[in-house]
VODO-477863 format. One line per field, with one value per residue (C-alpha): residue number from 1; residue in three letters; x, y, z. Coordinates in Angstrom, 1 decimal. Example, Ala and Ser with C-alpha at 12.3 -4.5 7.8 and 13.67 -1.06 7.14 Angstrom:
2
n <- 1, 2 .
res <- Ala, Ser .
X <- 12.3, 13.7 .
Y <- -4.5, -1.1 .
Z <- 7.8, 7.1 .
This chain:
274
n <- 1, 2, 3, 4, 5, 6, 7, 8, 9, 10, 11, 12, 13, 14, 15, 16, 17, 18, 19, 20, 21, 22, 23, 24, 25, 26, 27, 28, 29, 30, 31, 32, 33, 34, 35, 36, 37, 38, 39, 40, 41, 42, 43, 44, 45, 46, 47, 48, 49, 50, 51, 52, 53, 54, 55, 56, 57, 58, 59, 60, 61, 62, 63, 64, 65, 66, 67, 68, 69, 70, 71, 72, 73, 74, 75, 76, 77, 78, 79, 80, 81, 82, 83, 84, 85, 86, 87, 88, 89, 90, 91, 92, 93, 94, 95, 96, 97, 98, 99, 100, 101, 102, 103, 104, 105, 106, 107, 108, 109, 110, 111, 112, 113, 114, 115, 116, 117, 118, 119, 120, 121, 122, 123, 124, 125, 126, 127, 128, 129, 130, 131, 132, 133, 134, 135, 136, 137, 138, 139, 140, 141, 142, 143, 144, 145, 146, 147, 148, 149, 150, 151, 152, 153, 154, 155, 156, 157, 158, 159, 160, 161, 162, 163, 164, 165, 166, 167, 168, 169, 170, 171, 172, 173, 174, 175, 176, 177, 178, 179, 180, 181, 182, 183, 184, 185, 186, 187, 188, 189, 190, 191, 192, 193, 194, 195, 196, 197, 198, 199, 200, 201, 202, 203, 204, 205, 206, 207, 208, 209, 210, 211, 212, 213, 214, 215, 216, 217, 218, 219, 220, 221, 222, 223, 224, 225, 226, 227, 228, 229, 230, 231, 232, 233, 234, 235, 236, 237, 238, 239, 240, 241, 242, 243, 244, 245, 246, 247, 248, 249, 250, 251, 252, 253, 254, 255, 256, 257, 258, 259, 260, 261, 262, 263, 264, 265, 266, 267, 268, 269, 270, 271, 272, 273, 274 .
res <- Met, Asn, Gly, Thr, Ala, Ala, Gly, Leu, Ala, Ala, Ala, Arg, Leu, Gly, Ala, Arg, Glu, Ala, Val, Val, Arg, Gly, Leu, Pro, Leu, Arg, Val, Val, His, Val, Phe, Thr, Gly, Pro, Lys, Thr, Arg, His, Leu, Asp, Asp, Ala, Pro, Asp, Trp, Ser, Gly, Ala, Arg, Arg, Asp, Ser, Met, Glu, Leu, Val, Ala, Asp, Ala, Val, Ala, Ala, Ala, Ser, Arg, Ala, Val, Pro, Gly, Val, Arg, Val, Glu, Gly, Leu, Leu, Leu, Asp, Gly, Pro, Pro, Val, Arg, Glu, Leu, Leu, Arg, Gln, Ser, Arg, Thr, Ala, Glu, Leu, Leu, Val, Ile, Gly, Gly, Asp, Asp, Cys, Ala, Gly, Ser, Pro, Arg, Leu, Pro, Ile, Asp, Ser, Val, Leu, Val, Gln, Thr, Val, Ser, Arg, Ala, Arg, Cys, Pro, Val, Val, Val, Ala, Arg, Gly, Val, Arg, Pro, Pro, Ala, Gly, Ala, Val, Leu, Thr, Ala, Thr, Asp, Gly, Ser, Pro, Ile, Ser, Leu, Leu, Ala, Leu, Arg, Met, Ala, Ala, Ala, Glu, Gly, Arg, Arg, Arg, Gly, Val, Ala, Val, Glu, Val, Ile, His, Val, Met, Glu, Thr, Ala, Asp, Ala, Glu, Ala, Asp, Gly, Arg, Arg, Leu, Leu, Asp, Glu, Ala, Val, Ala, Ala, Val, Pro, Gly, Leu, Arg, Thr, Ala, Arg, Thr, Arg, Leu, Leu, Val, Gly, Asp, Pro, Thr, Pro, Thr, Leu, Val, Arg, Ala, Ser, Arg, Arg, Gly, Arg, Met, Met, Ile, Val, Gly, Pro, Arg, Gly, Ala, Gly, Gly, Gly, Ala, Leu, Leu, Gly, Gly, Val, Ala, Leu, Gln, Leu, Leu, Arg, Arg, Cys, Ala, Ser, Pro, Thr, Val, Phe, Val, His, Gly, Thr, Pro, Ala, Gly, Glu, Ser, Met, Ser, Ala, Gly, Thr, Val, Pro, Thr, Ala, Gly, Thr, Leu, Ile, Ser .
X <- 101.7, 100.9, 104.2, 103.5, 105.3, 102.4, 102.3, 106.0, 105.7, 102.8, 105.2, 107.9, 105.4, 104.0, 107.4, 108.1, 104.5, 105.2, 108.7, 106.9, 104.6, 106.8, 104.8, 105.2, 104.4, 102.4, 102.6, 99.5, 98.9, 95.4, 95.4, 92.6, 93.8, 95.7, 95.1, 94.7, 94.9, 92.5, 89.5, 90.8, 94.0, 94.6, 94.7, 98.3, 97.4, 100.7, 102.5, 100.3, 100.5, 104.4, 104.4, 102.2, 104.6, 107.4, 105.4, 105.2, 108.7, 109.8, 107.7, 109.1, 112.5, 111.7, 110.1, 113.2, 115.4, 113.8, 113.7, 116.4, 115.4, 111.5, 109.8, 108.0, 106.3, 104.7, 101.1, 99.4, 95.5, 92.9, 89.6, 87.9, 90.6, 88.1, 86.6, 90.1, 91.5, 88.4, 88.9, 92.4, 91.6, 89.4, 92.4, 95.0, 96.2, 96.7, 96.1, 98.5, 97.4, 98.9, 97.0, 97.1, 93.5, 94.3, 96.9, 95.4, 91.8, 89.4, 87.1, 87.2, 84.6, 82.6, 83.2, 86.8, 88.9, 90.6, 87.2, 85.7, 88.5, 88.9, 85.3, 84.4, 87.9, 87.4, 90.7, 92.4, 93.6, 96.7, 96.9, 100.8, 101.8, 104.9, 108.5, 107.9, 110.4, 108.4, 108.9, 106.6, 103.7, 100.9, 97.6, 94.3, 91.1, 88.0, 84.3, 82.8, 81.3, 82.1, 84.1, 86.3, 86.9, 88.0, 90.4, 91.8, 92.3, 94.4, 96.4, 97.2, 98.3, 100.4, 102.2, 103.1, 104.3, 106.6, 107.6, 106.3, 103.7, 100.1, 98.3, 94.5, 92.9, 89.3, 88.3, 85.5, 84.0, 83.5, 85.5, 82.0, 81.9, 85.2, 83.7, 81.7, 84.7, 87.0, 84.3, 84.2, 88.0, 88.7, 85.7, 87.2, 90.8, 89.3, 87.6, 90.9, 93.1, 96.2, 96.0, 96.5, 99.9, 98.7, 98.6, 95.5, 94.8, 91.4, 91.4, 88.9, 88.1, 86.8, 87.6, 89.3, 91.8, 92.6, 93.3, 95.1, 97.5, 97.8, 99.1, 102.0, 104.0, 102.6, 104.1, 100.5, 96.9, 94.4, 90.7, 87.3, 85.7, 82.6, 81.8, 79.2, 76.4, 77.1, 75.4, 77.6, 79.9, 82.7, 82.4, 82.7, 86.0, 87.3, 86.9, 88.9, 91.4, 91.8, 92.6, 94.6, 96.0, 100.0, 100.9, 99.9, 96.4, 94.8, 91.1, 90.1, 87.8, 87.4, 89.4, 90.6, 94.2, 95.9, 93.4, 94.3, 94.0, 93.2, 96.3, 98.0, 97.2, 99.7, 100.0, 99.1, 100.4, 97.6, 98.0, 95.4, 94.6, 92.7 .
Y <- 118.8, 115.5, 114.3, 111.0, 110.0, 111.0, 114.5, 114.8, 113.9, 116.4, 119.2, 118.0, 118.0, 121.5, 122.9, 121.3, 122.9, 126.4, 126.6, 125.5, 128.3, 131.1, 131.2, 130.9, 127.8, 127.7, 124.5, 124.3, 122.1, 122.1, 122.0, 119.9, 119.7, 117.0, 113.4, 111.3, 107.4, 107.1, 109.2, 110.4, 111.5, 115.3, 116.9, 118.6, 121.4, 123.2, 119.9, 119.3, 122.7, 122.6, 119.2, 120.7, 123.5, 121.3, 119.2, 122.4, 123.3, 119.7, 119.9, 123.3, 122.0, 119.0, 121.1, 123.2, 120.4, 119.1, 122.3, 124.7, 128.3, 127.6, 130.8, 128.6, 129.4, 127.4, 128.1, 126.4, 126.7, 126.1, 124.4, 121.6, 120.4, 120.2, 123.7, 125.0, 123.4, 124.4, 128.0, 128.0, 126.7, 129.7, 131.7, 128.9, 128.2, 124.8, 122.6, 119.6, 117.0, 113.8, 110.4, 109.1, 107.7, 105.7, 103.5, 100.1, 101.2, 99.0, 102.2, 105.9, 107.2, 109.8, 112.1, 111.6, 114.6, 113.5, 112.8, 116.2, 117.9, 116.6, 117.0, 120.4, 122.4, 125.8, 125.2, 122.0, 119.5, 117.3, 114.0, 113.1, 109.4, 109.0, 109.4, 109.6, 111.8, 113.6, 111.9, 111.0, 112.8, 114.7, 112.4, 113.1, 111.3, 112.5, 111.0, 114.0, 115.6, 119.6, 118.7, 116.4, 119.4, 121.5, 118.6, 118.7, 122.6, 122.1, 119.2, 121.6, 124.3, 121.7, 120.3, 123.7, 125.0, 122.1, 121.6, 117.9, 115.8, 115.4, 112.3, 112.4, 108.9, 107.9, 104.5, 102.5, 99.3, 97.4, 97.5, 97.8, 101.3, 102.4, 104.8, 106.6, 106.5, 108.0, 110.8, 111.6, 111.9, 113.8, 116.3, 116.7, 117.5, 119.8, 121.8, 122.8, 124.8, 124.1, 120.2, 120.2, 118.4, 116.1, 112.2, 110.4, 107.1, 105.1, 102.3, 99.2, 97.8, 98.6, 102.3, 102.4, 99.7, 101.0, 104.3, 103.1, 101.0, 103.9, 106.1, 104.0, 105.8, 109.6, 112.2, 113.1, 112.2, 114.9, 114.2, 115.6, 114.7, 113.6, 112.1, 112.6, 111.1, 114.1, 114.2, 112.3, 114.1, 112.0, 110.0, 106.3, 106.2, 109.4, 107.8, 104.7, 106.9, 108.6, 105.4, 103.9, 106.0, 105.3, 109.1, 112.2, 112.7, 116.1, 116.9, 119.9, 122.6, 126.3, 128.6, 126.5, 126.6, 129.0, 131.7, 134.5, 133.9, 136.5, 138.5, 137.0, 133.3, 130.7, 126.9, 125.4, 122.2, 120.9, 118.1, 115.3, 115.3, 112.3 .
Z <- 137.8, 140.1, 140.0, 137.9, 134.9, 132.8, 134.4, 133.7, 130.1, 129.7, 131.0, 128.3, 125.7, 126.8, 126.7, 122.8, 121.9, 123.5, 121.6, 118.3, 118.9, 120.1, 123.2, 127.2, 128.8, 132.1, 134.2, 136.4, 139.6, 141.1, 145.0, 146.4, 149.8, 152.0, 151.5, 154.7, 155.3, 158.2, 159.1, 162.1, 160.7, 161.3, 157.8, 157.2, 155.1, 155.1, 154.2, 151.4, 150.2, 150.3, 148.3, 145.7, 145.4, 145.0, 142.3, 140.4, 140.6, 139.7, 136.3, 135.6, 135.7, 133.8, 130.9, 131.2, 130.7, 128.0, 125.8, 127.0, 126.5, 126.8, 128.9, 131.5, 134.8, 137.4, 139.0, 141.9, 141.9, 144.5, 143.5, 141.7, 139.2, 136.1, 136.8, 137.2, 134.1, 132.1, 133.2, 132.0, 128.8, 128.2, 127.4, 126.5, 123.0, 124.1, 126.9, 127.5, 130.1, 131.1, 130.5, 134.0, 133.9, 131.0, 132.5, 133.0, 133.0, 131.2, 130.8, 131.9, 134.2, 132.5, 135.4, 135.2, 135.2, 131.9, 130.0, 131.2, 130.4, 126.7, 126.1, 127.4, 127.2, 125.2, 123.4, 121.8, 124.2, 123.9, 125.9, 126.4, 126.0, 128.2, 126.6, 123.0, 120.6, 117.9, 114.8, 112.1, 110.1, 111.6, 111.6, 111.4, 110.7, 109.2, 109.1, 107.1, 110.3, 110.9, 114.1, 112.1, 109.6, 112.3, 113.0, 109.5, 109.7, 112.9, 111.3, 108.3, 110.4, 112.7, 109.6, 108.5, 111.9, 112.1, 108.4, 108.3, 106.2, 107.0, 106.5, 106.4, 107.0, 106.4, 108.0, 106.0, 107.9, 104.6, 101.3, 99.6, 100.2, 98.8, 96.2, 99.0, 101.4, 98.6, 97.8, 101.4, 101.8, 98.8, 99.6, 103.0, 101.9, 99.3, 102.0, 103.5, 101.3, 103.6, 102.7, 99.1, 99.5, 102.2, 101.9, 102.0, 103.4, 103.0, 105.5, 105.9, 109.4, 112.9, 113.1, 116.8, 116.3, 112.7, 114.0, 117.0, 114.6, 112.5, 115.5, 116.0, 113.3, 113.7, 115.7, 117.0, 115.9, 115.8, 116.0, 117.0, 120.3, 118.8, 115.3, 112.8, 115.2, 117.7, 120.9, 123.4, 125.7, 124.0, 121.0, 121.1, 118.8, 120.6, 123.8, 122.6, 121.2, 124.5, 126.1, 123.6, 121.0, 121.0, 119.9, 121.5, 120.8, 120.3, 120.7, 119.0, 120.4, 119.8, 117.4, 114.5, 114.4, 112.2, 113.0, 115.2, 118.8, 121.6, 122.8, 126.0, 125.1, 126.3, 125.9, 129.3, 130.7, 132.9, 135.3, 136.4, 140.1, 141.7 .
């Protein structure tokens, strides 16, 4: 937790996700040392650490107020933020982080904490989007790739867990490909038994703005970090959704939701530290 509005939003969202799953919440802050304004300033290690502990306490309080009865603990870690958040992802069912880096940024550096965590985590990563009450369907998008199938499986599990509708979207760049697009969408949905009652939408346009518009009416958007092309650390559409998606955005990794996880897993609310 770093005290920003996005970080507090992550704590509140993490609390909701923990209760939905019947698991405890761990609020994490990674301490990287004191910040100094001038090179000749003496670093105040004890003061900086005390401030970090207060940030964790504030986030725990915010989570508890948002979801009374949630089991929540705070944890202060030392080390590089990316390393520590990725380490937490090895045993977490879900990692919830704030999208601080997205605010007002025309592009996200590939080495930013946000991009590195979203693209390399071992568990699904949720990027919180400010104060947004949960409403609407669970949205997911498919391009026919194996990672998008993993996103569909998680969407089916999340819809079932919440008792809400799931909507599966495929975006075509031109209407000429409607037959192929419908076939891809139908085959993807048929491959996930839990999506038999899901709504499907075949949309035409540039994938990024089309999915961003769709996200305005969903409670969450679930996607893969890379598309059919693969290769890149974070695919082009995923990178733009990371910056611009209107709803909380889930990037899938690891064990598909709905399958058994290892003992002792917890949802983890991580915070971006600059």
